[in-house]
N, C-alpha and C positions, 0 to 999 in steps of 0.2 A: 598268685594262680593254688587252687587245693588240688593237690594230690591226691588223686581219689586212687592209685595202686594203694598208694601207706594204708589209706582210711580203711578202704578190704583187708586188706592185711591183717594191723592189728585187728579189726573187728571179731576176723576169723581167730589170730590167737585168743584174742580174749575171750573167745567162747571154748576156746579150749581145743578147737577145729586141728585135725591135719589137712594139707591141702588135698590127700587121699578120702578123708571124709566129706568134705567139699563135694568134692567127685562125684564119690558113690551115692551122696545125697539128691546133689543137684543133676545129675546128667552132664556137668559140664566136663571136657577134657579136659588135660591137665595142660596142651599147651595156650589152649584160652585162659585158663585161671589165673596159669603164670604170667601169660600174659597183661590179664586185669593188674594183677599187685603188683607189676612192675613199669604199668603204665607204656606199654607197648601197644596197646590195644584196649578198644573200649568194649563194654558189654552192650548187647543190645539190650530194649528195651526191658523185654520177658528176662532175660538174666538179670538184668541191675535190678527189678523188682524180684526175683526170687531170692539175691544174694542180700538185698535191704531186709526181707520179711526174714530170711534164714538169722542172719546176725541180730535182726531186732531193733534195726538202725531204720529213720527215717531220711526220705531222698533227700530232704534239707540238709541233714548234715553229712549225708555222704557227697553230695555237692557243694557242702564249705558255706551254705546260705543263712547266713545269722538271723535269727528270729527272736522274739522274746516269748516264744513259748517252746516249752521241754523240745528236745529233740529225741529224744526217746521216749517211746511210746510202747507199752506194755501189752504183751498179750494177751489174747482172752486170758486163759488159765492164770497168768499174773494177776490181772484185775481180780480174779476169784479168790485167789491165795490173798490181795492186800484185802479186801472184804473181811474174809474168814479174821484175820492179824487183826485188824479194828477194831472186833468185837472182844479181845482176849484183855484180860486184867493184868497188872503188870507182873506179880509173880508166873502167871502164865507166859509172860512173853518172854520171861529169862528161861524159862525150860524149854521153850520154843528156840530162843536161841540155840543153847545148849547140844540139843537134838540135830539143830542144822549142821552146828560145827561137827558133831558127829559125823552125820551125813555125809559130809563135803571130805571129812581125812577118809573116810571108809573109799570116798568115790574116786577121790586123787589114789589110793593106795591100787584100789580094782583095775584103772588104766593105766598104773605103771606097771603092773605086772602084764599088760596087753603087751606092751611095746614091748 
């Protein structure tokens, strides 16, 4: 049986979000979110959909339903980035990769200062 709570918790952590941040974004209270992540409670359909969207996960993935189709569905913004990236030549792809590394490093430093 799929451990939905573990999947939700891992997805939250993969996104770099704390429980407090998820609560602020979604309006879910601490007891409920903790209950979902610890398999003590199950989210209602609306909350389930909201968490899936926030974590960029398909319902199939969260529920452990295997299929041949990809479980990750890029957001509209991510799809637009992908289309732009596909137009770049190799040199510009390498430059973009270096820029992304710099941005990620900067973002991590900024986040660590907030904590």
